[in-house]
C-alpha positions in Angstrom: 172.5 6.9 -6.6 171.6 8.6 -9.9 168.7 6.4 -10.8 167.0 6.9 -7.4 167.5 10.7 -7.7 165.9 10.6 -11.1 163.0 8.6 -9.8 162.4 10.9 -6.9 162.6 13.9 -9.3 160.3 12.3 -11.8 157.7 11.7 -9.1 157.7 15.4 -8.3 157.4 16.3 -12.0 154.4 13.9 -12.3 152.7 15.4 -9.3 153.2 19.0 -10.6 151.9 18.0 -14.0 148.8 16.5 -12.4 148.4 19.7 -10.3 148.6 21.9 -13.5 146.0 19.7 -15.2 143.6 20.2 -12.3 144.3 23.9 -12.2 143.7 24.1 -16.0 140.3 22.4 -15.5 139.4 24.8 -12.7 140.2 27.8 -15.0 138.4 26.3 -17.9 135.2 25.9 -15.7 135.4 29.2 -13.9 132.1 30.2 -15.3 130.3 26.9 -15.6 127.0 27.1 -13.8 125.6 23.7 -14.9 127.4 20.4 -14.7 126.3 16.8 -15.4 126.1 16.3 -11.6 123.8 19.4 -11.4 124.7 22.8 -10.1 127.8 24.9 -10.6 131.3 23.5 -11.1 133.2 22.9 -7.9 136.9 23.6 -8.0 139.2 20.7 -7.5 142.5 20.3 -5.6 145.3 17.8 -6.3 146.3 16.3 -3.0 150.0 15.6 -2.6 151.4 12.9 -0.4 155.0 12.2 0.6 155.9 8.5 0.3 159.2 7.2 1.9 161.5 6.0 -0.8 162.1 2.8 1.1 158.4 2.0 0.9 158.4 2.0 -2.9 162.0 1.1 -3.9 163.0 -2.4 -2.8 166.8 -1.7 -3.0 166.4 1.1 -0.4 164.6 -0.8 2.3 167.8 -1.4 4.3 169.6 1.8 3.3 169.7 4.2 6.4 170.1 7.3 4.2 166.8 6.5 2.5 164.8 7.5 5.6 165.3 11.1 4.5 164.2 10.6 0.9 160.6 10.8 -0.3 158.7 10.4 -3.5 155.6 12.5 -4.3 152.3 11.0 -5.3 148.8 12.3 -5.9 146.5 9.8 -4.2 143.4 11.8 -5.0 141.9 14.9 -6.6 139.5 16.3 -4.0 136.5 18.6 -4.6 136.6 21.9 -2.7 133.2 22.2 -0.9 133.3 25.9 -0.5 130.1 27.4 -1.7 130.2 29.5 -4.9 129.1 33.1 -5.0 125.4 33.8 -5.5 124.7 36.6 -8.0 121.4 38.2 -8.9 120.7 37.6 -12.6 117.1 36.6 -13.2 117.7 36.4 -17.0 120.3 33.7 -16.6 119.1 30.2 -17.6 120.4 28.7 -14.4 118.8 31.3 -12.1 116.7 29.9 -9.2 113.1 31.1 -8.6 114.4 34.2 -6.7 116.6 35.1 -9.7 120.0 34.1 -8.2 122.7 32.1 -10.0 125.3 30.2 -8.0 128.7 30.6 -9.7 131.6 28.2 -9.4 133.8 28.6 -6.3 136.8 29.3 -8.6 138.9 32.4 -8.0 140.7 33.0 -11.3 143.5 35.1 -9.7 144.2 32.4 -7.1 144.2 29.7 -9.7 146.6 31.6 -11.9 149.0 32.2 -8.9 148.8 28.4 -8.2 149.4 27.7 -11.9 152.5 29.9 -11.9 153.8 28.2 -8.7 153.2 24.7 -10.2 154.9 25.8 -13.4 157.9 27.1 -11.6 158.1 23.9 -9.4 158.0 21.8 -12.6 160.8 23.9 -14.2 162.9 23.5 -11.1 162.3 19.7 -11.3 163.5 19.7 -15.0 166.6 21.6 -13.9 167.3 19.0 -11.3 166.9 16.2 -13.9 169.3 18.0 -16.2 171.8 18.4 -13.4 171.5 14.7 -12.4 172.1 13.7 -16.1 175.1 16.0 -16.4 176.6 14.6 -13.1 176.0 11.0 -14.3 177.7 11.8 -17.7 180.7 13.4 -15.9 181.0 10.4 -13.6 181.0 8.0 -16.5 183.7 10.1 -18.3 185.9 10.2 -15.1 185.5 6.4 -14.6 186.0 5.6 -18.3 
């Protein structure tokens, strides 16, 4: 039905919005060498999980076609434990006794590619929402 299709699409839009927020945070902290926790910023990843529609929507628990439909959720934002690059810069305020600074493990090019991918996925979701709305409007006009 149209409402289920909209809820499924909305879950994807919400997940991609969260992903874009995490990516924006990574980009904003790409050169942050000192955090409140201590040390360089560690990039973050939004973790997506597919959730069966029947698990979340009561009216689909007995619908056999619902076994092929999934919602998207972001159960956690996980820190990437990959070590950052160490650069020799003894004049840097965060340099260690040997003169090395540990930079964040953020690759700006990769983050931008991920941001473009997330943005395109979001745009595709908006297009799906518009299509669902148009189909619902046409169905109402046909039936009315």
